[in-house]
N, C-alpha and C positions, 0 to 999 in steps of 0.2 A: 801095135801094142802101146797103151797109154803109159807115159813115163809116171814114176812114182813122186808125188809131191811131199815135201817136207811137212810133218805133222804141225798143225797150227791150232792154238786154242782160240775158239771163236765164241764171242759173247752172244746170248740171246737177249740179255739186258745190257744195253750200250754202257760203256765206261763212263760217258760223259753224265750219265744219271747216277752211276755207283759213286762217282766222286762227290756228289752232293751228301752222301751218307758217310764219307770217309774222313779219316784223319791221319796225320803222319804217324808212322811206326815209331814207337820209342821202346827199346828193349827194357825189360824189367831189370836185368842185371846192370847196374851203373858202374861197376867196378872198373877203375881205369887201368888195372893190370890184366891185359888180355893177350892171349897167345896170338900168334900170327894167323892161325886157323880161324879164331873167333873174330878177328878183324875182317877177315875176308867174307865170312858168311855168318848170318844170324839165323834164328829159328825159322824153318820153313822157307829158306831162301829169301827172307825179308832183310832189308837193310835200313838202318835209321833214316827216317825222312820219307820212306816209301809210303805211298798211300794204301791204307788197309781199311777194311770195314769190320766192326764187331757183328758177329753173327752167331745164331744158334745153328749148329751142324746137326741136322736130323738124320743124316746117313750114318752117323756114328751110333753105336749101342753100347753103353748108353749115350744119349746126345750131349754135346759139350758146347760151352760158349767159348769162342776163340776169336782171334783176329785172322783175316785172310787178305792177301793182296787183292787190290781192285782188279788187276790184271789176270786173277785166277779163280774168280767166282762168278756164278750164274752164267756158265758158258759150257762148252763141251768141245773136245778135240774133234777138228774136222767135221763139224756139224753141218756145214753148207758146202763141203767139197763134192763136186760133180765128177765122179770117177770115170764117167763116160767120155769126158772130154779129153783130147789128145795131149795137151801139155800141162805141166804143173800151174803154169800162169792161167790158162783157160779154165782149169778145174776150180779156181778160186773166184770165178767171175761174180757169184752171188755175194760173197764176202766183200768184194770190191764195190759193188753197187750199194750195199748197206753202208760201206765207209762214206761214200758220197752223200746219200740221203741223210746219214747221221750228222755230217758236217753242216749241211743245210738247216737241219732241225735243231741242232744244238745252238745255233745262234739265236733261234727264237725263244728256246728254253732259257738261255742265258738272259735274254731280255726280260723274261718273266721273272727270274730269280733276282736280277738286278733291281727291277722295279719294287720288289718286295723288301729287299735289303735297304732300299732307300726310303722305306716306309710310305711309298705311294699307296693310294687307295685302290689302284688298279692300273691297267695300261690298255692301250689301243692296238689292235692287230688288224692287218689288212685282210681282205678275203683270201688272198693267196697264202698268207701265213696261217689263217685259221684252217684251211683246207689241208695245208701240209701237215699241220698237227694231227687232224682227224686221219689222214692217211697213215702217219707214222704210228698212231695209237693202234690201228688195226694191224700194221706190220708187227708191232710188239706182241700181239696176240698170236699172229699167224706164223711167226718165225719161232715161237717158243718150243720148249721141250715136248709139250703134249702133241703138237702137230708133227715134230719130228718122229715121235712114236707112231703116229697115225699113218704117215706116208712113207717112212724109210723101209721100204720092202723092195726086193729085187724081182717079185712076180706079182701080177695082178691078183692071183689067187690068195696071196698072203695078206692082202688088204681086207680087213674085217669090220670096218665101220659100217654104221647102219645105212649108208648110201652106197654100199659096195657095188650094187648092180649098176648104178648111174656112173660110177667112176670107171667101172670096167668097160662099159659102152663107150665112154668118152675116150679112154685109152685106145680101144680098137679103132674108133673114127679118126684119131689124130695120129695113130701110128706109135704111141708111147709104149715102151717095153716094161717100164718100172713105175710104180705109183709115185716114187720120189721124183721122177721126171715131170710128173704133173705139178707136184708141189713147187719145184724150182721154176717152172714156167709161170705158175700163178704168182709167185713172189716177183719175178721179173716184170710181169705185165702190170701188177699194182705199182711197183716202184717207178716205172716208166709211165704211168697214167698221167695224162694231163686233165685235171679237173677243171674244165672250162665253166665260167659263171652261168652260161646259158643251160648247162646240164646235159649236153649231148653225150658226155661220158657215161651217163646212166643207161643210155640206150645201147651204147657201143660196147661196154665192158662184158656183158654176158655173151657176146659173140666172139671174144677174144680169150676167154679162160673158162675153167671149169664152172658150169652154170650156177650150181647151188652155192659155191663159195663166192662167186661174183655178186649174187643177190645178197648175200650176207654182208659183203663190204658196203653195198649201196645202203642196206638197212643200218649199218653202223654209222654211216655218214649222214643219214637223212632222218632217222627215227628218234633222235634225242638231241638235247642241247648241252653245251659244255659250260661248266662253271669251275672256279678255282677256290678251294677251301684252305684255311689255316687255323691251327688250334688257337683259341682265345686264351687259354692258360699257357704261360710260357714253360711249363713243366711237361706238357703234352707233346708227344711226337708220333708221327706216322711210321709204320714199318714197311718193309719191302720184302716180298717173297718170290720164289722162282716163277710163280704163275699169277702175280698181282694183276697183270694186265689181262688176264683171261677170266678173272673172277667177276661175278655179278651179284647183286642183291635182287631177289625177286623169287617168285614161285617155280618150282620145278617138280617134276614127279616122274616115277619109274615103275615098272610093272614086270612080272614074270610071266612068261607064256606057259599056260596050263599044261601043253603037250611036251614042250621041250624043256621047260624050266629056265630058258635063257632070259636074263634080265636086260631090258632096254629102256632107255629114257623115253617117256611118252609125251612130255610137254616141258618146255621151260620158256620163261619170259623175263629178260633182264629189265629191271626197273632203274637200277643204278649200276653203273660200271666205274672202275677206279683206275687211276694211273698215277702212282706216286712219283713226284718230281723230286722231292727232298724230304727230310724229316718234318719240315714245316709247311709244305705245299703239296696239295693233292688235286688233281684234276678229277671232277666227277662228271660223268655223263649221265643225265637225268632223261628218262624216257618221256616221249610226248604224251603219254596217257595222263600226266599230271597237269593240273590246270595252270594256265598262264592268263592271269586275270585280264590284262590289257588286250590280249588277243581274243579271248572268250567273250568279251564284250560284243564281238561281231557274231551274230547268230550263225552264219555260214561256218566260221572258223570252229565255234563251239560244237556245231553238228559233226563237222569232220573229226574233232577230237573225241567226241562221245562215241562215234562209230569206230574209230581206231581202238579205243579202250574196250568196247564190247567185243571187238575182233580178236584181240590178243589177251584179254583177261576174262570177261564175263562169260564168254561161250566155251571157254576152255576148262576151267577149273570148277570143282564141285562146290568149293567153299568161297566166301567172300575173301578176296585178296587184300591184305593190309601190308603195306610197305614198312620195314623197319626204319626207313629214313624218310617217311612221308613228310616229317616236320623238319627236315634239314633246311635251314634258312638260306637257300641260294635262289637266284633268279636268272632268267635268261639274259644274256648280254644285250645291252642297248647297241644302237647302230648310228651312222651318220646319215642315213637316208629316210628316217621316220622319226616322229616324235609322239608323245603320249599327251592326248588333250582330253580332259574330262574323263580319264580312265580308259580311252581308247586309242589304238594306234592309227596315226595319220601320216601319209607320206608328206615329205616336206616339198615345197615348190620346186618343179623341175624334174622330180622323179615320177616315173610311170609304172612302177612295179617290177620292173625287169632287173635282174641281178646284174651288177657290174663289177668289172675288175677294181675299180677305185673305191668300193665300199669298204667301210672300216667298222670294227666291233669293239666296244669297250667291256673288257673283262675285269670285274672287281674282284678283290680278295675278300671272301666272305669268311668272317671269324666263326667258328663253331665251338660249342661247349664240349667239355670232357666226355659226356655221355655219347656224343656223335663221333668223337675221335675214337673212343673204345669200340663203338659199334662197327665202324669201318674197319679197324684193326682186327676185331673179332671175326668179322666175315673173312678177312684174309687168312686168319689162323684156322678157321673152320674149314678152309679149303686147301690147307697146307699138307694134307695126307699123301700128296704125290711130289712134295717138295724135298729138296735137300738142304735148303738154307732158309732162315728167317734173318734178314739184315735189319739192324737197328742202329741208332746214334748212341744213345746213352742207356746204361744198364738199369738206371732207376726208372726210367720211363717204361722201358720193356718189361720190367718186373711188375709194375702196377697194371699195365694193360693185359699182361698175361694172366695175372690173378683175377682180374675183373672177368675175363673171357671164360676161364674155367669154372667160376663160381655163379655166373649169371644164369638166369632161367634159359631153358632150351628153346625159347623163342628165337635166340641168336643163331641156333644151330645146334651142333653137338649131338645130332641124331645118327645113331648107328643103323644104317640101312642101305640097301642097294647092293650092287655087285662089288663095291669097294668097302663093304662094312668092316672087313678085317683090317684093311689099312687105315680106315677112320679111327677104329679103336686103338690101334697101336700108335698112331700118331697122338691121340689124346692122352694115352698113358705116358708117352714121352714128354709132352708138355707138362703133365702133372708133375712128373718127377723133377723137371727143371724148375718149375714154380716152388716146389717144396725145398730144393736145394738153395733157392734164393731167399728162403726165410718165410714163405707162406705157410701158415698152419691152417687154412681154410680147406674145407672139403671140396673137391671138384665135383661138378654135376654133368652127367650126360645121360641119355636114355637110348634104348633099342627099340626099333620099330620093324615089324615084319614087312616084306615086300608084298603088295597086293597081287594076287594071281588073277590073271585075265585070260579068258577063253578066246583063242583066235588072235592073239597079239601079233604073231608073225604074219598072219593074212593081213591084218591091218597095215603092218609096215610095208608089205609088197604093194598094197593099194596106194598108199602114199608115194611109193616109188613110181608107180605108173603115172599118177597124177602130176608128180614133179617132172616126169620125162615129157608129158604133154605141155605143161606150161613152159617148160624150157624151150621146146621147139617153137611155141607160139611167140614167146618174148623175143626169140632170136630171129623171128620172121621167117624161118625155114619151113614153109608150108609143105613141101615134099616130104619132109622128115616126120611130120605129125603122124603118130601111129594111129592105126585104125581101130581104136579101142572100143569097148562097149559103149562108153561115153560118147564117142564121136559118132558111132552107129546110131544112137538115139538122136543125137543132134541132126544127122543127116535125114533120118526118118521124118523129121519135122521140116525138112526142106533147106537145111542148113549145108554149108560146105566149108572147107578148110580156108577159102577166102573170105567168108563172111563171119567166121567165129570170133575174131578179135573185135570186130565192129559190134557184134550183137552183145558181147560181154560188156563193152564200154557203154552202149545205149541202155542196157538193163541196169547198170549201176546208176546211170543218171536218172532213170525212171524211179529207182528207189529213192534217190536223193530228193527228188521232186515231191515224192509222196511223204517224206518226212518234213519237207519244208511247208507243205500245205498245213500240216499240224502246227508247225512252229509259228507260222504267219497268222494262223487263225485263233491262237491262244487268247482266251478271254471271251470269245464270241459264244453265242448260244450253241450247246452241244449238238442239238438237232441239225443246225446249219452246218456245223463241221462234219458231221457224219454224212450228210447229203453230199458235200464237197468231195469226201473220200470216195463215195460211191460213184459220183460222176467221173472222177479220175480213173478208177478202176475200170469202169465201163469203156472208157476211151482206150485204156491200155489193152483191154481184151480184144480189141479190134485189130490190134498189131499182129505181125507174122507170129505164129505159135512158137517158133524157135526162139524168139526174143522173149515172149511171155514165159517160156520155160526157164530161162536164166532169171527173169525177175521173181518168179515165185521161189526160187532158191534163196534169193535175198530176203523174201518175205518170211521164209521158214526160219532164217537166221535171226531175224528181228524177234520172232516169237520166242524161240528156243534159247536165245543168249541169256535170258532172264529165268528160265525155268529151272527148278530144283533138280540137281543131278542125283541119280539113284545110287551111285556107288560104283564099285569096280566093274560090275556086269554092264554098266552103262557107258563105259570108257570107249567102247568100239564105235559109238555114234558121235560123229564130228560134225556139229552143226555149223562151224566155221567154214569148213571145207565147202567151197562153192560147188564141187562136184559130188557132194554127199548124196547119196541115193534117196529117193523119196517116192511116194506113190505117183507124182507127176511123171516119173520115168515109165512106170508101168503103163500109165494112160498113153504116153507118147508112143510106146512099143505097140500098144493095141490099136493105135490109129488106123493101121492098115496091115494087111497080111499079102504075101505073094503067093499066089496059086499057080501051078503049072497046068495048062490045058493043052492037050494033044490035039493038033489039027493036022491030020495026016502024019507027015514026018517032020513037022515044024513045032518046036516048043515055043509057046507064047506066055509071057509073064504078065499076069493081070493084077492090078492093085484092087483089092476088095476091101472097101472101107468099112470097118467095124464102127468107129465113132465118126460121126459127121465132121469133115474136115473143118468146117467153119465154126465148129463148136468145141474143138479140141482145147483151145485156150481157156475156155470157160470151166471145162471139167478139170483141167489141171489145177486152175485156181481153187476151185471148191475143194478138191482133194488136199492141196497144200494147206489151206487154212484150217480144215477140220482136223488133219493129221497133227498139225502143230498145237492146235488147242487141246486135243487130247493129251499129247505129250506134257502140256502144261499141268495136267491133272493126273499125275501117276496115281494108281490104285483106286481111281473112280470106277464104280460099277453102276452103269446107267440102268441096268435091269434088275438090280437088287429090290428086295421088298421095300416099299415106300414106308418111312416112318414119319410120325408127327413131329413137329419142331423144326429147328433151324437146319439140320441136316437134311431132312426130307425136302425142305423148300429149296436148298441148294441142288439137291439131285434132280428135282423136277424142272428147275431152271436150266441146268446143264443138259438134260434130256431134250428140252424144247430147242435150245440153241444149237446143239450138236447134231441131233438126229432129225430135227423137223424144220426150224425156221431157216437155218443156214443153208443146207443143200437143196431144199424144196423137194418136190415129189419125184418119185422114180418114173413116173409117166413122162417126164421131161429129161430123161438121162442122156439123151443125144445118141443113143444106140437104137436104131430102128426096131430090131428084132426084140429087144428088151422092152421098149415102149409098148409094142403090140401086145407082148405077153402080159404086161402089167395091166393094160386096159381089160383084157379078157378075164384076168384073176380078179380085178376089182368088181367087174359085172358078177362074177359068181359069188362074191362075198355079199353084194348088195341084193342078189337073188335068194340069199340065205344058203347057199352051198357051202359057204365057209363061215365058221363062227368066230367073231372077233371078241367074244366074251371071255375067251382065254386071257386076254390082255386086261381084264378087269381090275386087276391089283395096280395098273399103272394109272395115275392121276391124269387122264388124257380125255379130250372130248371124242365124240364118236368119229369124226373125220380123221383125227390123228391115229385112232386105233385101227381104223381101215387101212390108212396108209402103211402102218407098220406090218399088218397082216399081209397086205399085198406084197411087200418086200419079202416076207418070209416065203411066200408062194413062188415068187420069181426066183428067189435064191435056189430053191429046190430044183429048178429046171433050167437054170443059167447055163450050165455046161451043155445040156441037151440041145437047147435052142441055138448056141453059137458053135456047136461042134463042126470041126472042119474049117472054121473061120480063122482060127489062130492055132499055132502049135500048143499042144495040151498043157505043157508046163506054163507058158505064158498066159494061157487062158485061166488056169487056176489062180495066178497072181492077180489078173484083172478082176476075178470074181472076189477075191480077198479085199482089193481096193474098194470095190463097189459096195460090199456089204459090212466091211469092218472099218472103213475110213469115211467114204463119202455118204452113202445111204445107209446109216447105221441101222442094223436089223437085230431084233431080239433073238436069243437063242431059241430052239424049239421046245425047251422045258421051262419056259416062263410060267410061274405059278398062277393059277386062277385066283 
């Protein structure tokens, strides 16, 4: 039985940071005549000269502004004590690890604050120092009270975050009994991680800890750059809250499942993240979606950035995303291994582009105006509804930033919505009461918004769980553990295997990159020549293995749909960013062949009966993907509506010719032998006069085009009959829909004459 350890107050915001906001405690009562008791103990256990911080205590009702000892704020009793360990000393091993890394990191932070106090323009940090700060900032997120609440459970069943299935699988695989054991292991793994300059740690970390959190750490370190800000006005100051290091600026959304009513987050994208160092210094992590002029002068670098932006923003949100801090005047740190010549980054002599341990980075102190200071503080206050304290240096500065936040337009936040709506409203009311008590007579502003209701939200969550599970096994390289999902079955149908999947995914990404580069490199040339180059490249691609083309067309769909107008809540279930998102190419891949059982005596023989010619599968998948994406770019378009004169009618006829006729070609060449034969027979009947195409007279088409559409109508009516037994009925129905509603667009039977 484990020994009982003495209770210990453990900080999730280290004391070396809290001290930067502190001042010596000075009792208000300065009477020299004190009793023996008053000499021994002052208010709340504080003694003159003890370091304390001013803070707004949000846990009190009503909230109060008070002074609290540095040693007793932004922490929790036994927060990191592992009760499963046998001895009191071993139970505190996480806290001991934090003490060691805090000692290492505090020296770097002291280097930063000292340079600032000396009025230096900035300072140089080594690669190791920069990486240690990056690691430490993530630990400040991951060790916080929010993650304590997420993980601190005694059973797997009690863990209820939206990745619960993945965590329970991981616990079963590793033999963990409690979710908190996973948290402790992850914390230990990150603290002990050596971030080598070559980046081998990126490949190894997902194998050593819970995969989704490992990838989050990688993203935190690799998907943004670090800058240091300071207020330009000496009266402005930054604040510090319980969750400052978890707060981000950027879009996020949530929705309620129509069936269960459960509210889940559906997307979030950090554009700026924050790490208060002192009232006068704030580390800001800025996402790589923002332009870096000297890097984007390189066409390949700009292409990579544009692709990243479209991946994390354009394809995810229904609206144009605008950052509240887009004009924050910060820049990426310069270094000692490159220089900027004529606006472009060039390596200095002797450098080969490899990361090295002796590389250094120059971090400037960027002065920012009051508006930006208030915005950053406002974002922290807007997320304070889970917090117990708001720490600040001077009451005057806090009073002004609080009043600004409460009276600013709701673009800064203050929107009452989501599963925490009640907490948000309560927090805003508390802040308003405090602002009023400090002398503000301005009316606070906030607004309520309903949570959008989405059909099948839980199914969408489970779908993402399966895809995360698949990616996890692929990234870790554990091929035997890759689940045999429907996605994998489709890939195998096209000739793929667990051994080839990573290579095909990588090659498909390179194929798409080359396709984009062709456009970039040919910019300014005659458009007909550019189009010919595109066509030649696609022709070459379509001769590659179909399984690789299958991945490529998913990139293609993403490129089309990342810019399309989103339809609203009902469209949220479609995720064009997800490389595993289903599309018509999947139905075609599944329709490539079917397995039939033939009985020869007592022996069962499985015969592959090809529905679509194997050598033509890639072409048909490409046609289906392009047409499907183009139609999704035109929501609400009715190709078969009555033609009208004027601009709208012209647009309709152009879309009809592009989507239904010129793009896909004739159904006589559809790559399915039985359908091609049927199409030829039906066309002959039309030409002999057995079928009238005059019923399509309302469509402004030539005679051959009308015959093609009528042929499709006739083929559609017999599609199931002709291919009966070739595929399972449900899949055959799906293939029919893809043929006549996506690839070979066909009028309904009731087209008016």
